[in-house]
Every structure is written in structure tokens, then in C-alpha cells.
Backbone and ligand atoms as CSV (ligand in chain L), in Angstrom:
chain,resi,resn,atom,element,x,y,z
A,1,MET,N,N,-0.571,7.450,-54.538
A,1,MET,CA,C,-1.095,7.928,-53.322
A,1,MET,C,C,-2.424,7.109,-52.934
A,2,ARG,N,N,-2.505,6.898,-51.638
A,2,ARG,CA,C,-3.738,6.290,-51.143
A,2,ARG,C,C,-4.531,7.155,-50.390
A,3,ILE,N,N,-5.818,7.324,-50.750
A,3,ILE,CA,C,-6.697,8.298,-50.057
A,3,ILE,C,C,-7.747,7.598,-49.464
A,4,TYR,N,N,-8.011,7.860,-48.052
A,4,TYR,CA,C,-9.060,7.155,-47.310
A,4,TYR,C,C,-9.992,8.345,-46.956
A,5,LEU,N,N,-11.229,8.239,-47.308
A,5,LEU,CA,C,-12.298,9.089,-46.955
A,5,LEU,C,C,-12.882,8.629,-45.672
A,6,THR,N,N,-12.977,9.388,-44.598
A,6,THR,CA,C,-13.764,9.059,-43.506
A,6,THR,C,C,-14.717,10.176,-43.157
A,7,GLY,N,N,-15.605,9.774,-42.277
A,7,GLY,CA,C,-16.716,10.770,-41.809
A,7,GLY,C,C,-17.969,9.928,-41.322
A,8,PHE,N,N,-18.810,10.641,-40.686
A,8,PHE,CA,C,-20.015,9.970,-40.159
A,8,PHE,C,C,-20.855,9.366,-41.149
A,9,MET,N,N,-21.630,8.370,-40.916
A,9,MET,CA,C,-22.718,7.900,-41.895
A,9,MET,C,C,-23.488,9.024,-42.512
A,10,GLY,N,N,-23.636,8.772,-43.742
A,10,GLY,CA,C,-24.271,9.892,-44.533
A,10,GLY,C,C,-23.565,11.179,-44.941
A,11,SER,N,N,-22.136,11.111,-44.705
A,11,SER,CA,C,-21.288,12.373,-45.031
A,11,SER,C,C,-21.007,12.396,-46.578
A,12,GLY,N,N,-21.255,11.316,-47.275
A,12,GLY,CA,C,-21.042,11.332,-48.739
A,12,GLY,C,C,-19.715,10.730,-49.087
A,13,LYS,N,N,-19.269,9.964,-48.247
A,13,LYS,CA,C,-17.933,9.086,-48.544
A,13,LYS,C,C,-17.874,8.437,-49.799
A,14,SER,N,N,-19.006,7.518,-50.260
A,14,SER,CA,C,-18.984,6.926,-51.325
A,14,SER,C,C,-19.114,7.732,-52.580
A,15,THR,N,N,-20.204,8.570,-52.578
A,15,THR,CA,C,-20.451,9.486,-53.749
A,15,THR,C,C,-19.167,10.219,-53.996
A,16,ILE,N,N,-18.592,10.930,-53.055
A,16,ILE,CA,C,-17.404,11.733,-53.354
A,16,ILE,C,C,-16.339,10.902,-53.760
A,17,GLY,N,N,-16.118,9.835,-53.096
A,17,GLY,CA,C,-14.999,8.971,-53.453
A,17,GLY,C,C,-14.994,8.547,-54.818
A,18,LYS,N,N,-16.105,8.239,-55.347
A,18,LYS,CA,C,-16.193,7.805,-56.862
A,18,LYS,C,C,-15.858,9.034,-57.746
A,19,ILE,N,N,-16.357,10.033,-57.419
A,19,ILE,CA,C,-16.009,11.323,-58.350
A,19,ILE,C,C,-14.584,11.619,-58.258
A,20,LEU,N,N,-14.037,11.596,-56.961
A,20,LEU,CA,C,-12.525,11.836,-56.855
A,20,LEU,C,C,-11.581,10.895,-57.529
A,21,ALA,N,N,-12.044,9.500,-57.281
A,21,ALA,CA,C,-11.283,8.582,-58.012
A,21,ALA,C,C,-11.235,8.723,-59.535
A,22,GLU,N,N,-12.352,9.256,-60.081
A,22,GLU,CA,C,-12.226,9.373,-61.462
A,22,GLU,C,C,-11.405,10.615,-61.899
A,23,LYS,N,N,-11.567,11.634,-61.081
A,23,LYS,CA,C,-10.834,12.783,-61.351
A,23,LYS,C,C,-9.220,12.594,-61.267
A,24,LEU,N,N,-8.851,11.647,-60.432
A,24,LEU,CA,C,-7.595,11.171,-60.133
A,24,LEU,C,C,-6.937,10.147,-61.123
A,25,GLY,N,N,-7.941,9.570,-61.716
A,25,GLY,CA,C,-7.630,8.366,-62.623
A,25,GLY,C,C,-7.113,7.238,-61.692
A,26,ALA,N,N,-7.715,6.995,-60.588
A,26,ALA,CA,C,-7.308,6.062,-59.509
A,26,ALA,C,C,-8.365,5.110,-59.268
A,27,PRO,N,N,-8.100,3.858,-59.002
A,27,PRO,CA,C,-9.250,2.864,-58.648
A,27,PRO,C,C,-10.046,3.337,-57.331
A,28,PHE,N,N,-11.238,3.025,-57.482
A,28,PHE,CA,C,-12.195,3.347,-56.302
A,28,PHE,C,C,-12.478,2.047,-55.539
A,29,ILE,N,N,-12.293,2.212,-54.088
A,29,ILE,CA,C,-12.697,0.984,-53.293
A,29,ILE,C,C,-13.858,1.352,-52.279
A,30,ASP,N,N,-14.759,0.626,-52.284
A,30,ASP,CA,C,-15.798,0.929,-51.230
A,30,ASP,C,C,-15.611,-0.188,-50.108
A,31,LEU,N,N,-15.096,0.274,-49.081
A,31,LEU,CA,C,-14.770,-0.710,-48.024
A,31,LEU,C,C,-15.928,-1.658,-47.564
A,32,ASP,N,N,-17.096,-0.990,-47.239
A,32,ASP,CA,C,-18.199,-1.786,-46.905
A,32,ASP,C,C,-18.589,-2.874,-47.947
A,33,GLN,N,N,-18.621,-2.506,-49.205
A,33,GLN,CA,C,-18.802,-3.553,-50.273
A,33,GLN,C,C,-17.787,-4.646,-50.240
A,34,GLU,N,N,-16.529,-4.275,-49.963
A,34,GLU,CA,C,-15.568,-5.267,-49.961
A,34,GLU,C,C,-15.679,-6.191,-48.761
A,35,ILE,N,N,-16.136,-5.600,-47.624
A,35,ILE,CA,C,-16.532,-6.450,-46.406
A,35,ILE,C,C,-17.726,-7.370,-46.774
A,36,GLU,N,N,-18.637,-6.919,-47.321
A,36,GLU,CA,C,-19.920,-7.721,-47.705
A,36,GLU,C,C,-19.516,-8.888,-48.723
A,37,HIS,N,N,-18.577,-8.515,-49.569
A,37,HIS,CA,C,-18.050,-9.488,-50.600
A,37,HIS,C,C,-17.267,-10.585,-49.731
A,38,LYS,N,N,-16.300,-10.038,-48.923
A,38,LYS,CA,C,-15.505,-11.275,-48.249
A,38,LYS,C,C,-16.323,-12.041,-47.371
A,39,ALA,N,N,-17.326,-11.589,-46.666
A,39,ALA,CA,C,-18.237,-12.260,-45.704
A,39,ALA,C,C,-19.328,-12.919,-46.466
A,40,ASN,N,N,-19.568,-12.575,-47.631
A,40,ASN,CA,C,-20.658,-13.058,-48.540
A,40,ASN,C,C,-21.994,-12.862,-47.703
A,41,LYS,N,N,-22.108,-11.670,-46.994
A,41,LYS,CA,C,-23.344,-11.288,-46.509
A,41,LYS,C,C,-23.440,-9.749,-46.341
A,42,SER,N,N,-24.553,-9.190,-46.036
A,42,SER,CA,C,-24.736,-7.692,-45.837
A,42,SER,C,C,-24.242,-7.418,-44.594
A,43,ILE,N,N,-23.835,-6.033,-44.654
A,43,ILE,CA,C,-23.350,-5.437,-43.264
A,43,ILE,C,C,-24.366,-5.660,-42.215
A,44,THR,N,N,-25.779,-5.432,-42.604
A,44,THR,CA,C,-26.807,-5.673,-41.582
A,44,THR,C,C,-26.749,-7.110,-41.068
A,45,SER,N,N,-26.512,-8.087,-41.775
A,45,SER,CA,C,-26.520,-9.600,-41.420
A,45,SER,C,C,-25.314,-9.848,-40.550
A,46,ILE,N,N,-24.220,-9.072,-40.900
A,46,ILE,CA,C,-23.116,-9.273,-40.134
A,46,ILE,C,C,-23.237,-8.898,-38.723
A,47,PHE,N,N,-23.824,-7.844,-38.477
A,47,PHE,CA,C,-24.052,-7.110,-37.228
A,47,PHE,C,C,-25.133,-8.022,-36.568
A,48,GLU,N,N,-26.198,-8.442,-37.213
A,48,GLU,CA,C,-27.264,-9.208,-36.591
A,48,GLU,C,C,-26.838,-10.598,-36.068
A,49,GLN,N,N,-26.012,-11.186,-37.064
A,49,GLN,CA,C,-25.603,-12.666,-36.776
A,49,GLN,C,C,-24.304,-12.753,-36.016
A,50,GLN,N,N,-23.384,-11.850,-36.157
A,50,GLN,CA,C,-22.160,-12.059,-35.476
A,50,GLN,C,C,-21.804,-10.904,-34.394
A,51,GLY,N,N,-22.452,-9.818,-34.599
A,51,GLY,CA,C,-22.215,-8.756,-33.569
A,51,GLY,C,C,-21.124,-7.746,-34.194
A,52,GLU,N,N,-21.056,-6.701,-33.366
A,52,GLU,CA,C,-20.107,-5.535,-33.777
A,52,GLU,C,C,-18.758,-5.868,-33.677
A,53,THR,N,N,-18.151,-6.711,-32.623
A,53,THR,CA,C,-16.790,-7.063,-32.535
A,53,THR,C,C,-16.284,-7.841,-33.761
A,54,SER,N,N,-17.166,-8.746,-34.244
A,54,SER,CA,C,-16.906,-9.517,-35.184
A,54,SER,C,C,-16.743,-8.705,-36.588
A,55,PHE,N,N,-17.782,-7.708,-36.811
A,55,PHE,CA,C,-17.652,-6.870,-37.851
A,55,PHE,C,C,-16.465,-5.989,-37.676
A,56,ARG,N,N,-16.086,-5.451,-36.662
A,56,ARG,CA,C,-14.729,-4.664,-36.576
A,56,ARG,C,C,-13.608,-5.524,-36.966
A,57,ASP,N,N,-13.484,-6.692,-36.562
A,57,ASP,CA,C,-12.410,-7.571,-37.048
A,57,ASP,C,C,-12.388,-7.799,-38.621
A,58,LEU,N,N,-13.592,-7.978,-39.063
A,58,LEU,CA,C,-13.489,-8.205,-40.499
A,58,LEU,C,C,-13.223,-6.835,-41.260
A,59,GLU,N,N,-13.724,-5.799,-40.696
A,59,GLU,CA,C,-13.353,-4.426,-41.325
A,59,GLU,C,C,-11.868,-4.306,-41.212
A,60,LYS,N,N,-11.325,-4.656,-40.333
A,60,LYS,CA,C,-9.700,-4.354,-40.015
A,60,LYS,C,C,-9.062,-5.183,-41.077
A,61,SER,N,N,-9.319,-6.474,-41.135
A,61,SER,CA,C,-8.645,-7.362,-42.006
A,61,SER,C,C,-8.902,-6.954,-43.488
A,62,THR,N,N,-10.087,-6.528,-43.740
A,62,THR,CA,C,-10.457,-6.112,-45.188
A,62,THR,C,C,-9.635,-4.796,-45.513
A,63,LEU,N,N,-9.614,-3.819,-44.617
A,63,LEU,CA,C,-8.969,-2.656,-44.654
A,63,LEU,C,C,-7.362,-2.979,-45.063
A,64,GLU,N,N,-6.758,-3.738,-44.275
A,64,GLU,CA,C,-5.363,-4.041,-44.509
A,64,GLU,C,C,-4.987,-4.805,-45.627
A,65,LEU,N,N,-5.989,-5.330,-46.500
A,65,LEU,CA,C,-5.719,-6.161,-47.710
A,65,LEU,C,C,-5.229,-5.185,-48.781
A,66,PHE,N,N,-5.733,-3.865,-48.687
A,66,PHE,CA,C,-5.435,-3.005,-49.824
A,66,PHE,C,C,-4.113,-2.146,-49.665
A,67,LEU,N,N,-3.185,-2.746,-50.107
A,67,LEU,CA,C,-1.772,-2.186,-50.156
A,67,LEU,C,C,-1.431,-1.542,-51.371
A,68,MET,N,N,-2.098,-1.709,-52.549
A,68,MET,CA,C,-1.518,-1.273,-53.818
A,68,MET,C,C,-1.789,0.267,-53.633
A,69,ASP,N,N,-1.177,0.864,-54.703
A,69,ASP,CA,C,-1.066,2.436,-54.854
A,69,ASP,C,C,-1.049,2.769,-56.286
A,70,PRO,N,N,-1.989,3.682,-56.699
A,70,PRO,CA,C,-2.847,4.516,-55.814
A,70,PRO,C,C,-4.324,3.955,-55.755
A,71,PHE,N,N,-5.124,4.599,-54.758
A,71,PHE,CA,C,-6.427,4.229,-54.750
A,71,PHE,C,C,-7.282,5.257,-54.038
A,72,VAL,N,N,-8.542,5.375,-54.111
A,72,VAL,CA,C,-9.478,6.210,-53.313
A,72,VAL,C,C,-10.255,5.309,-52.551
A,73,MET,N,N,-10.362,5.196,-51.216
A,73,MET,CA,C,-11.249,4.328,-50.606
A,73,MET,C,C,-12.250,5.071,-49.645
A,74,ALA,N,N,-13.565,4.750,-49.855
A,74,ALA,CA,C,-14.569,5.180,-49.008
A,74,ALA,C,C,-14.706,4.217,-47.775
A,75,THR,N,N,-14.413,4.709,-46.633
A,75,THR,CA,C,-14.359,3.632,-45.464
A,75,THR,C,C,-15.809,3.795,-44.753
A,76,GLY,N,N,-15.955,2.843,-43.743
A,76,GLY,CA,C,-17.243,3.068,-42.993
A,76,GLY,C,C,-17.019,4.120,-41.968
A,77,GLY,N,N,-18.294,4.498,-41.503
A,77,GLY,CA,C,-18.133,5.633,-40.491
A,77,GLY,C,C,-17.279,5.320,-39.280
A,78,GLY,N,N,-17.142,4.040,-38.961
A,78,GLY,CA,C,-16.292,3.600,-37.707
A,78,GLY,C,C,-14.878,3.188,-38.060
A,79,THR,N,N,-14.605,3.087,-39.336
A,79,THR,CA,C,-13.389,2.449,-39.678
A,79,THR,C,C,-12.157,3.338,-39.041
A,80,PHE,N,N,-12.178,4.694,-39.266
A,80,PHE,CA,C,-11.079,5.491,-38.781
A,80,PHE,C,C,-10.879,5.505,-37.276
A,81,ILE,N,N,-12.097,5.330,-36.565
A,81,ILE,CA,C,-12.158,5.396,-35.151
A,81,ILE,C,C,-11.410,4.163,-34.645
A,82,HIS,N,N,-11.632,2.983,-35.268
A,82,HIS,CA,C,-11.063,1.785,-34.812
A,82,HIS,C,C,-9.551,1.423,-35.459
A,83,ASN,N,N,-9.227,2.182,-36.456
A,83,ASN,CA,C,-8.074,1.934,-37.063
A,83,ASN,C,C,-7.117,3.091,-37.521
A,84,ARG,N,N,-7.229,4.011,-36.460
A,84,ARG,CA,C,-6.733,5.346,-36.730
A,84,ARG,C,C,-5.149,5.447,-37.026
A,85,ASP,N,N,-4.226,4.760,-36.425
A,85,ASP,CA,C,-2.899,4.965,-36.602
A,85,ASP,C,C,-2.535,4.222,-37.844
A,86,TRP,N,N,-3.142,3.135,-38.010
A,86,TRP,CA,C,-2.789,2.192,-39.148
A,86,TRP,C,C,-3.255,3.171,-40.600
A,87,MET,N,N,-4.296,3.743,-40.617
A,87,MET,CA,C,-4.633,4.579,-41.636
A,87,MET,C,C,-3.776,5.718,-41.863
A,88,LEU,N,N,-3.437,6.410,-40.705
A,88,LEU,CA,C,-2.716,7.595,-40.836
A,88,LEU,C,C,-1.249,7.303,-41.458
A,89,ASN,N,N,-0.923,6.085,-41.056
A,89,ASN,CA,C,0.454,5.615,-41.585
A,89,ASN,C,C,0.537,5.106,-43.022
A,90,HIS,N,N,-0.712,4.746,-43.452
A,90,HIS,CA,C,-0.692,4.137,-44.745
A,90,HIS,C,C,-1.147,4.949,-45.926
A,91,GLY,N,N,-1.772,6.073,-45.489
A,91,GLY,CA,C,-2.190,6.937,-46.680
A,91,GLY,C,C,-2.709,8.270,-46.144
A,92,THR,N,N,-3.284,9.092,-47.005
A,92,THR,CA,C,-3.820,10.472,-46.601
A,92,THR,C,C,-5.269,10.226,-46.102
A,93,VAL,N,N,-5.684,10.590,-44.963
A,93,VAL,CA,C,-6.985,10.588,-44.422
A,93,VAL,C,C,-7.628,11.836,-44.601
A,94,ILE,N,N,-8.846,11.838,-45.212
A,94,ILE,CA,C,-9.610,13.101,-45.456
A,94,ILE,C,C,-10.912,12.845,-44.617
A,95,TYR,N,N,-11.231,13.763,-43.740
A,95,TYR,CA,C,-12.450,13.701,-42.907
A,95,TYR,C,C,-13.581,14.624,-43.645
A,96,LEU,N,N,-14.657,14.150,-43.953
A,96,LEU,CA,C,-15.708,14.716,-44.470
A,96,LEU,C,C,-16.531,15.337,-43.388
A,97,ASP,N,N,-16.559,16.496,-43.057
A,97,ASP,CA,C,-17.166,17.205,-41.908
A,97,ASP,C,C,-18.534,17.726,-42.370
A,98,LEU,N,N,-19.479,17.324,-41.475
A,98,LEU,CA,C,-20.968,17.644,-41.538
A,98,LEU,C,C,-21.617,17.814,-40.267
A,99,PRO,N,N,-22.358,18.773,-39.874
A,99,PRO,CA,C,-22.927,18.820,-38.485
A,99,PRO,C,C,-23.992,17.750,-38.446
A,100,PHE,N,N,-24.176,17.262,-37.179
A,100,PHE,CA,C,-25.186,16.116,-36.991
A,100,PHE,C,C,-26.521,16.280,-37.650
A,101,GLU,N,N,-27.099,17.622,-37.525
A,101,GLU,CA,C,-28.371,17.856,-37.964
A,101,GLU,C,C,-28.487,17.693,-39.485
A,102,LYS,N,N,-27.379,17.998,-40.214
A,102,LYS,CA,C,-27.475,17.838,-41.631
A,102,LYS,C,C,-27.397,16.262,-42.002
A,103,LEU,N,N,-26.584,15.502,-41.394
A,103,LEU,CA,C,-26.547,13.986,-41.454
A,103,LEU,C,C,-27.959,13.432,-41.338
A,104,VAL,N,N,-28.606,13.905,-40.233
A,104,VAL,CA,C,-30.060,13.341,-40.059
A,104,VAL,C,C,-31.023,13.639,-41.210
A,105,THR,N,N,-30.869,14.668,-41.697
A,105,THR,CA,C,-31.818,15.080,-42.914
A,105,THR,C,C,-31.437,14.139,-44.039
A,106,ARG,N,N,-30.125,13.798,-44.141
A,106,ARG,CA,C,-29.678,12.884,-45.340
A,106,ARG,C,C,-30.070,11.420,-45.124
A,107,VAL,N,N,-29.688,11.007,-43.907
A,107,VAL,CA,C,-29.901,9.562,-43.694
A,107,VAL,C,C,-31.326,9.216,-43.290
A,108,GLY,N,N,-32.039,10.067,-42.528
A,108,GLY,CA,C,-33.351,9.764,-42.142
A,108,GLY,C,C,-33.306,8.510,-41.179
A,109,ALA,N,N,-34.334,7.717,-41.333
A,109,ALA,CA,C,-34.302,6.335,-40.369
A,109,ALA,C,C,-33.861,5.278,-41.422
A,110,ASP,N,N,-32.653,4.893,-41.417
A,110,ASP,CA,C,-32.226,3.952,-42.440
A,110,ASP,C,C,-31.909,2.597,-41.857
A,111,PRO,N,N,-32.813,1.707,-41.942
A,111,PRO,CA,C,-32.771,0.322,-41.260
A,111,PRO,C,C,-31.467,-0.333,-41.778
A,112,LYS,N,N,-30.918,0.037,-42.857
A,112,LYS,CA,C,-29.714,-0.660,-43.449
A,112,LYS,C,C,-28.513,-0.174,-42.683
A,113,ARG,N,N,-28.501,0.803,-41.766
A,113,ARG,CA,C,-27.443,1.183,-41.054
A,113,ARG,C,C,-27.561,0.633,-39.535
A,114,PRO,N,N,-26.929,-0.267,-39.192
A,114,PRO,CA,C,-27.199,-1.083,-37.999
A,114,PRO,C,C,-26.867,-0.042,-36.612
A,115,LEU,N,N,-26.074,0.980,-36.856
A,115,LEU,CA,C,-25.750,1.717,-35.728
A,115,LEU,C,C,-26.331,3.032,-35.669
A,116,TRP,N,N,-27.270,3.357,-36.607
A,116,TRP,CA,C,-27.995,4.595,-36.746
A,116,TRP,C,C,-28.804,4.987,-35.571
A,117,SER,N,N,-29.413,4.041,-34.987
A,117,SER,CA,C,-30.305,4.154,-33.916
A,117,SER,C,C,-29.459,4.879,-32.573
A,118,ASN,N,N,-28.283,4.750,-32.510
A,118,ASN,CA,C,-27.482,5.303,-31.537
A,118,ASN,C,C,-26.563,6.498,-32.037
A,119,SER,N,N,-27.035,7.171,-33.213
A,119,SER,CA,C,-26.207,7.993,-33.903
A,119,SER,C,C,-25.726,9.397,-33.142
A,120,ARG,N,N,-26.698,9.804,-32.481
A,120,ARG,CA,C,-26.386,11.102,-31.651
A,120,ARG,C,C,-25.179,10.949,-30.718
A,121,LYS,N,N,-25.228,9.827,-29.969
A,121,LYS,CA,C,-24.187,9.589,-28.990
A,121,LYS,C,C,-22.956,9.274,-29.688
A,122,LEU,N,N,-23.047,8.453,-30.784
A,122,LEU,CA,C,-21.732,7.954,-31.488
A,122,LEU,C,C,-21.059,9.312,-32.197
A,123,TYR,N,N,-22.005,10.057,-32.761
A,123,TYR,CA,C,-21.470,11.354,-33.468
A,123,TYR,C,C,-20.496,12.169,-32.242
A,124,ASP,N,N,-21.144,12.352,-31.169
A,124,ASP,CA,C,-20.502,13.246,-30.138
A,124,ASP,C,C,-19.271,12.545,-29.697
A,125,ALA,N,N,-19.206,11.292,-29.720
A,125,ALA,CA,C,-18.082,10.542,-29.097
A,125,ALA,C,C,-16.951,10.483,-30.215
A,126,ARG,N,N,-17.384,10.543,-31.524
A,126,ARG,CA,C,-16.398,10.337,-32.505
A,126,ARG,C,C,-15.730,11.579,-33.124
A,127,ILE,N,N,-16.480,12.564,-32.923
A,127,ILE,CA,C,-15.996,13.806,-33.617
A,127,ILE,C,C,-14.502,14.191,-33.251
A,128,GLU,N,N,-14.040,14.102,-32.079
A,128,GLU,CA,C,-12.628,14.529,-31.787
A,128,GLU,C,C,-11.681,13.472,-32.489
A,129,HIS,N,N,-12.163,12.186,-32.723
A,129,HIS,CA,C,-11.294,11.284,-33.428
A,129,HIS,C,C,-11.153,11.671,-34.862
A,130,TYR,N,N,-12.258,11.917,-35.577
A,130,TYR,CA,C,-12.335,12.312,-36.941
A,130,TYR,C,C,-11.406,13.582,-37.227
A,131,ARG,N,N,-11.328,14.467,-36.266
A,131,ARG,CA,C,-10.554,15.697,-36.426
A,131,ARG,C,C,-9.059,15.404,-36.319
A,132,GLN,N,N,-8.605,14.181,-36.186
A,132,GLN,CA,C,-7.170,13.764,-36.219
A,132,GLN,C,C,-6.760,13.363,-37.592
A,133,ALA,N,N,-7.794,13.379,-38.488
A,133,ALA,CA,C,-7.468,13.038,-39.943
A,133,ALA,C,C,-6.463,14.098,-40.467
A,134,HIS,N,N,-5.763,13.886,-41.448
A,134,HIS,CA,C,-4.739,14.567,-42.150
A,134,HIS,C,C,-5.389,15.972,-42.551
A,135,HIS,N,N,-6.677,15.747,-43.228
A,135,HIS,CA,C,-7.297,17.048,-43.663
A,135,HIS,C,C,-8.796,17.067,-43.327
A,136,LEU,N,N,-9.299,18.183,-42.964
A,136,LEU,CA,C,-10.778,18.291,-42.786
A,136,LEU,C,C,-11.418,19.032,-43.921
A,137,VAL,N,N,-12.418,18.478,-44.564
A,137,VAL,CA,C,-13.106,19.100,-45.520
A,137,VAL,C,C,-14.665,19.350,-45.247
A,138,ASP,N,N,-15.110,20.497,-45.660
A,138,ASP,CA,C,-16.596,20.830,-45.356
A,138,ASP,C,C,-17.271,20.114,-46.402
A,139,ALA,N,N,-18.177,19.112,-45.921
A,139,ALA,CA,C,-19.003,18.121,-46.947
A,139,ALA,C,C,-20.360,18.753,-47.155
A,140,SER,N,N,-20.529,19.992,-46.897
A,140,SER,CA,C,-21.971,20.475,-47.111
A,140,SER,C,C,-22.124,20.935,-48.465
A,141,GLU,N,N,-21.032,21.179,-49.304
A,141,GLU,CA,C,-21.171,21.592,-50.659
A,141,GLU,C,C,-21.522,20.456,-51.604
A,142,ASP,N,N,-21.596,20.844,-52.873
A,142,ASP,CA,C,-21.891,19.870,-54.030
A,142,ASP,C,C,-20.750,18.839,-54.095
A,143,PRO,N,N,-20.990,17.578,-54.296
A,143,PRO,CA,C,-19.904,16.472,-54.323
A,143,PRO,C,C,-18.886,16.775,-55.371
A,144,GLU,N,N,-19.211,17.335,-56.472
A,144,GLU,CA,C,-18.237,17.760,-57.544
A,144,GLU,C,C,-17.076,18.742,-56.959
A,145,LYS,N,N,-17.662,19.709,-56.339
A,145,LYS,CA,C,-16.893,20.757,-55.656
A,145,LYS,C,C,-16.003,20.196,-54.574
A,146,ILE,N,N,-16.623,19.371,-53.798
A,146,ILE,CA,C,-15.849,18.712,-52.699
A,146,ILE,C,C,-14.675,17.901,-53.261
A,147,ALA,N,N,-15.018,17.085,-54.262
A,147,ALA,CA,C,-13.875,16.310,-54.908
A,147,ALA,C,C,-12.696,17.168,-55.510
A,148,ASP,N,N,-13.078,18.200,-56.047
A,148,ASP,CA,C,-12.059,19.287,-56.544
A,148,ASP,C,C,-11.220,19.762,-55.463
A,149,LYS,N,N,-11.876,20.069,-54.290
A,149,LYS,CA,C,-11.176,20.689,-53.183
A,149,LYS,C,C,-10.179,19.610,-52.760
A,150,ILE,N,N,-10.626,18.418,-52.576
A,150,ILE,CA,C,-9.725,17.269,-52.123
A,150,ILE,C,C,-8.601,17.198,-53.046
A,151,LYS,N,N,-8.877,17.267,-54.317
A,151,LYS,CA,C,-7.762,17.067,-55.294
A,151,LYS,C,C,-6.755,18.154,-55.089
A,152,ASN,N,N,-7.234,19.376,-54.957
A,152,ASN,CA,C,-6.300,20.481,-54.819
A,152,ASN,C,C,-5.529,20.380,-53.468
A,153,LEU,N,N,-6.084,19.891,-52.425
A,153,LEU,CA,C,-5.492,19.605,-51.137
A,153,LEU,C,C,-4.252,18.670,-51.373
A,154,ILE,N,N,-4.626,17.575,-52.127
A,154,ILE,CA,C,-3.582,16.539,-52.310
A,154,ILE,C,C,-2.378,17.027,-52.990
A,155,TYR,N,N,-2.739,17.827,-54.233
A,155,TYR,CA,C,-1.635,18.180,-55.089
A,155,TYR,C,C,-1.005,19.361,-54.516
A,156,GLN,N,N,-1.624,20.326,-53.768
A,156,GLN,CA,C,-0.944,21.553,-53.219
A,156,GLN,C,C,-0.601,21.443,-51.840
A,157,GLY,N,N,-1.190,20.380,-51.073
A,157,GLY,CA,C,-1.023,20.307,-49.678
A,157,GLY,C,C,-1.531,21.555,-48.935
A,158,SER,N,N,-2.537,22.263,-49.625
A,158,SER,CA,C,-3.052,23.470,-48.922
A,158,SER,C,C,-4.692,23.276,-48.967
L,1,S3P,C1,C,-20.649,2.074,-39.426
L,1,S3P,C2,C,-20.935,2.804,-40.720
L,1,S3P,C3,C,-21.374,2.017,-41.911
L,1,S3P,C4,C,-20.874,0.673,-41.894
L,1,S3P,C5,C,-21.212,-0.081,-40.524
L,1,S3P,C6,C,-20.766,0.729,-39.275
L,1,S3P,C7,C,-20.168,2.939,-38.242
L,1,S3P,O1,O,-20.817,2.498,-43.012
L,1,S3P,O2,O,-19.459,0.494,-41.984
L,1,S3P,O3,O,-22.624,-0.081,-40.439
L,1,S3P,O4,O,-19.719,2.399,-37.271
L,1,S3P,O5,O,-20.336,4.254,-38.331
L,1,S3P,P1,P,-21.306,4.059,-43.604
L,1,S3P,O6,O,-20.674,5.204,-42.910
L,1,S3P,O7,O,-20.932,3.973,-45.088
L,1,S3P,O8,O,-22.785,4.044,-43.366
């Protein structure tokens, strides 16, 4: 089984993904890290030097590299928005749902997140897309509990 975690910046995709992967005995992949590795530069530098369109191309080609099974992947906040059908067809997409106000308290003013300055508008525009994931999970709980919930969803389909 391939599991893609999606959700806005700060929703806990990487933290929860690592815990979930361990619980499932599956490899964990952090897509942003893989992109940085492939480009040999940080996400911030890619945005600054090449722009968002170039980042999205790189994000797509990196995403599509992972076809082994199983894995748990923490994707970037925009990955599902830009690759929705592909992701829905290649694995199970879990949306980590958190209200904008809670994300703000978690992320604060993070200079390492190039799109954060536009976050309110982005959140409002993305929310309906995120809701097209296979499963929606409340991400306000403890990461361990959330990982258990996802594991149950996957095994029981409920
Ligand atoms: C982005 C989120 C970031 C990263 C890039 C673009 C987005 O990942 O992929 O800065 O479009 O929301 P995180 O969600 O892990 O911060």
C-alpha cells in the first residue's frame, strides 16, 4: 500500500508520516527532502532562483519517481493540489485537517516556507481540493493517536 499524506503547511505531515511508517513497517519518504536532494538545493533556493513553476515541475517529477510498494509519503502542502488525479490513482491519500488558526500558531512566521506570506488566501483556495482526498483525518490530536487512526482507516476502511 502507498500512503500519501497531504494537508496545509504545518499540519504535521512529516511528524505523523514517520510515526505511521514505523507502525506499518513501511519506508518513509519526505517528498520535500527528496526534491532538495534531486535539485541539490533547498526548497527556499529553488523558489528564489527558479520560481514556483519550476518547483512544481520538480515536485511532479520527483513524486512520480516513487512507484515501489509499500511506502508512507509526506508530501508538500501544494503537491496534492497540483497532482490530484495522479495521487488518487496511485495510492491512498489522507488529508490532515486543521483550521487555519491552529496552523498559524504552529508555523508562526517561518522564513523557510516560501509561500507562507500568502497563507490565508492559499488555505481558502485549497481547502476544497484537500477534501477530495480518500480520507479526512482531524489533525489536532496527538501525532501518535493520529497515526493509529490512519492505520485503522487503512486496515478497516472505516
Ligand atoms: C508548499 C509547501 C511546502 C513546500 C513548498 C510549497 C505549498 O511543504 O513543498 O514550500 O505549496 O504549500 P510543507 O507543507 O511541508 O511546508
